C-alpha positions in Angstrom: 0.5 12.7 -9.7 3.6 14.8 -9.1 7.0 13.2 -8.5 7.7 11.9 -5.0 10.2 14.7 -4.3 7.6 17.3 -5.3 5.1 15.6 -3.0 7.5 15.8 -0.1 8.2 19.4 -0.7 4.5 20.3 -1.0 3.7 18.3 2.2 6.4 20.0 4.0 5.1 23.4 3.0 1.5 22.5 3.8 2.5 21.3 7.3 3.9 24.8 8.1 1.9 27.3 10.2 0.0 30.2 8.8 2.8 32.7 9.3 5.4 30.5 7.6 3.0 30.0 4.7 2.5 33.7 4.4 6.2 34.3 4.4 6.7 31.6 1.8 4.0 33.1 -0.5 5.5 36.6 -0.1 9.0 35.2 -1.0 7.5 33.6 -4.1 5.8 36.8 -5.3 9.0 38.7 -4.6 11.1 36.2 -6.7 8.5 36.3 -9.4 8.5 40.1 -9.5 12.3 40.2 -9.5 12.5 37.6 -12.4 9.9 39.6 -14.4 11.8 42.9 -13.7 15.1 41.3 -14.7 13.6 39.8 -17.9 12.1 43.2 -18.8 15.4 45.0 -18.2 17.3 42.5 -20.4 14.7 42.9 -23.1 14.9 46.7 -23.0 18.7 46.6 -23.2 19.2 43.9 -25.7 16.1 43.3 -27.9 15.1 45.3 -30.9 12.0 47.5 -30.6 10.0 45.1 -32.7 10.3 42.3 -30.3 10.4 44.0 -26.9 6.6 43.8 -26.2 6.5 40.2 -27.3 9.4 39.1 -25.2 8.1 41.0 -22.1 4.7 39.4 -22.5 6.4 36.0 -23.0 8.3 36.4 -19.7 5.1 37.4 -17.9 3.3 34.3 -19.3 6.2 32.1 -18.2 6.0 33.3 -14.6 2.2 32.7 -14.7 2.6 29.2 -16.1 5.1 28.3 -13.3 2.7 29.7 -10.7 -0.1 27.6 -12.2 2.1 24.5 -12.2 3.0 25.0 -8.5 -0.6 25.5 -7.6 -1.5 22.3 -9.5 1.1 20.3 -7.7 -0.1 21.5 -4.4 -3.7 20.7 -5.2 -2.8 17.2 -6.5 -1.0 16.5 -3.2 -4.0 17.8 -1.2 -6.3 15.6 -3.2 -4.0 12.6 -2.8 -3.8 13.0 1.0 -7.6 13.5 1.2 -8.1 10.2 -0.7 -5.5 8.4 1.5 -7.3 9.6 4.7 -10.6 8.4 3.3 -9.1 5.0 2.5 -7.7 4.7 6.0 -11.1 5.6 7.4 -12.7 3.0 5.2 -10.3 0.3 6.3 -10.9 1.1 10.0 -14.7 1.0 9.3 -14.3 -2.5 7.8 -12.3 -3.8 10.7 -14.7 -2.2 13.2 -17.5 -4.1 11.5 -15.4 -7.3 11.7 -14.8 -6.7 15.5 -18.5 -6.0 16.0 -19.4 -9.3 14.3 -17.0 -11.2 16.5 -18.4 -9.6 19.6 -21.9 -10.7 18.6 -20.7 -14.3 18.2 -18.7 -14.4 21.5 -18.2 -16.7 23.5 -19.3 -19.5 21.2 -16.9 -18.7 18.4 -13.9 -18.5 20.7 -14.4 -21.8 22.6 -11.3 -23.9 22.7 -12.8 -27.3 23.4 -12.9 -29.0 19.9 -11.6 -29.0 16.4 -14.3 -26.6 15.4 -12.5 -23.8 17.3 -9.5 -24.3 15.0 -11.8 -24.1 12.0 -13.4 -21.0 13.4 -10.0 -19.4 14.0 -8.8 -20.2 10.5 -12.1 -18.9 9.1 -11.5 -15.6 10.9 -8.1 -15.3 9.1 -10.0 -15.8 5.8 -12.5 -13.2 6.8 -9.8 -10.5 7.5 -8.2 -11.3 4.1 -11.6 -10.8 2.5 -12.1 -7.5 4.3 -8.7 -6.3 3.2 -9.5 -7.3 -0.4 -12.9 -5.5 -0.2 -11.1 -2.3 0.8 -8.7 -2.5 -2.2 -11.4 -3.5 -4.6 -13.8 -0.8 -3.3 -11.2 2.0 -3.4 -9.1 1.1 -6.4 -10.5 -1.8 -8.3 -13.8 -0.5 -9.7 -14.2 1.1 -13.1 -17.0 1.3 -15.7 -14.3 0.3 -18.2 -13.6 -3.4 -17.9 -10.1 -2.9 -19.4 -9.2 -0.4 -16.7 -10.3 -2.5 -13.7 -7.5 -3.5 -11.4 -7.3 -7.0 -10.0 -5.9 -7.3 -6.5 -4.9 -10.4 -4.6 -4.5 -10.7 -0.9 -2.5 -13.4 0.9 -1.5 -14.1 4.5 1.5 -16.3 4.6 2.8 -18.0 7.6 4.5 -21.2 8.8 2.6 -24.5 8.3 1.7 -26.3 11.5 2.5 -29.6 9.6 6.0 -29.0 8.2 7.0 -25.6 9.6 7.6 -24.2 6.1 5.9 -21.2 4.5 2.3 -21.6 3.2 -0.7 -19.4 2.4 -3.0 -19.5 5.4 -5.7 -17.2 4.0 -6.3 -15.4 0.8 -8.9 -13.3 -1.2 -9.3 -12.2 -4.8 -12.0 -11.2 -7.2 -12.9 -14.7 -8.2 -12.4 -16.3 -4.8 -10.0 -18.7 -6.4 -7.3 -20.7 -4.7 -3.9 -19.2 -5.5 -2.2 -21.4 -8.2 1.0 -21.5 -6.1 -0.9 -23.0 -3.2 -1.8 -26.0 -5.3 1.8 -26.7 -6.1 2.7 -26.2 -2.4 0.9 -29.5 -1.7 3.8 -31.4 -3.3 6.6 -29.0 -2.6 6.9 -27.7 0.9 9.7 -25.3 -0.2 7.4 -23.6 -2.8 7.8 -20.2 -1.1 11.4 -20.4 0.0 12.6 -17.7 -2.4 9.7 -15.3 -1.9 9.9 -11.9 0.0 7.8 -13.6 2.7 10.6 -16.1 3.3 13.0 -13.1 3.4 11.0 -11.5 6.1 11.2 -14.7 8.3 14.9 -15.3 7.4 16.0 -11.7 8.2 13.4 -11.0 10.9 12.4 -7.9 8.9 9.9 -5.6 10.6 9.5 -2.9 7.9 7.2 -2.9 4.9 8.7 -4.1 1.6 7.4 -2.2 -1.5 8.0 -3.6 -5.0 7.1 -0.9 -7.5 7.7 -3.0 -10.6 8.4 -6.8 -10.4 9.8 -6.7 -14.0 12.7 -4.4 -12.9 15.9 -6.4 -12.2 16.4 -4.4 -9.0 13.1 -5.7 -7.6 14.7 -9.2 -7.0 11.3 -10.7 -7.6 11.4 -14.4 -8.4 8.4 -16.4 -9.8 7.2 -19.4 -7.9 5.4 -20.7 -11.0 5.7 -19.8 -14.7 3.8 -16.7 -15.7 3.3 -15.4 -12.2 4.9 -12.0 -13.1 2.0 -11.5 -15.6 -0.3 -11.3 -12.6 2.0 -9.8 -10.0 3.4 -6.5 -11.3 3.5 -4.4 -8.1 3.3 -5.6 -4.5 3.4 -4.9 -0.8 4.9 -7.3 1.7 4.0 -6.4 5.3 5.4 -8.3 8.3 2.7 -9.3 10.9 4.3 -9.1 14.3 3.4 -10.0 17.9 3.8 -7.8 20.9 7.5 -8.8 21.1 8.1 -8.0 17.4 8.4 -11.7 16.5 7.2 -12.5 13.0 3.8 -14.3 13.0 3.4 -14.1 9.2 3.4 -11.8 6.2 0.5 -9.9 4.6 1.0 -9.7 0.9 -0.9 -7.5 -1.5 -0.3 -7.5 -5.2 -1.9 -6.0 -8.3 -1.5 -6.4 -12.1 -0.4 -2.8 -12.7 3.3 -1.7 -12.6 4.0 1.2 -10.4 0.8 1.1 -8.4 2.6 0.8 -5.1 5.2 3.5 -4.9 8.0 4.0 -2.4 7.0 7.6 -2.0 3.8 6.6 -0.4 5.4 4.2 2.1 4.0 5.8 5.2 0.4 5.5 3.8 0.7 1.9 2.7 2.3 0.9 6.0 -0.4 2.6 8.0 -3.1 1.0 5.9 -1.8 -2.6 6.1 -1.1 -2.2 9.8 -4.9 -1.8 10.4 -5.4 -5.3 9.0 -2.1 -6.7 10.3 -3.0 -6.1 13.9 -6.3 -8.1 13.6 -4.5 -10.9 11.7 -1.9 -11.0 14.5 -4.6 -11.4 17.1 -6.4 -14.2 15.2 -3.1 -16.0 14.4 -2.2 -16.1 18.1 -5.7 -17.4 18.9 -5.2 -20.1 16.2 -1.9 -21.0 17.7 -3.6 -21.5 21.0 -6.4 -23.6 19.5 -3.9 -25.8 17.7 -1.9 -26.2 20.9 -5.0 -27.3 22.8 -6.3 -29.6 20.1 -2.9 -31.4 19.7 -3.1 -33.3 16.5 -5.4 -31.2 14.3 -3.9 -28.6 12.0 -5.6 -26.3 9.6 -2.6 -25.9 7.2 
């Protein structure tokens, strides 16, 4: 994939109208012709007769190579954007299916007259995490080569109804395993106090946090248990907000590959997680209401 600055330049060019593109193409050919003519003149004036043909040919090949490289960069950006659009469409499809399933179960699933409504609301948060994981697994985690398969983990972190400290309310991963840190959370309510999720709550952050490489000192990543960095090498931290921009929780996605999530693709990753974040916000508000009605019962 081309560098992020090249991606921005190519996207800017592709977003221009037909006339602007035609002018740009004409300018490039004019520059290429001028460079070729200048190189040929220099060769004619300075090179010996034995090397003139070779050097002129080399200059022409160089211009051709540059043209091929530019075309390759443009095509890679076109392919990347097509893949990103397909991923967004897939995520919307998964969430549309989720909404359709909820409609089919309404109104029984959304009754607020017993503890079962809390369990149902909590389960819906789990379901969304599983749909989010299915999207990442389906688009990026599959490979015929076992050694090249990427392992993703999804977590929705929010404040506990019991002690008002951060916890993991829902999660999903390939094995369906409970996050190791959540086990330690049972005896340490401040388990996640130094995480990026805690930073979102503390600073009331509303923008996506992208950690390209957790091993880089600039990432400020801190392990919550020994060896966590071996599993978390690149991550997204997306605030989940209500209609007043208050933080309801944090959707966290991480993968065991450095540089998978890149700052240059911020707009795409933010758009993707927003699809799931809006559904999570709705279910979290419903869960808040269910807990309020039930009084003493809390799911986490």
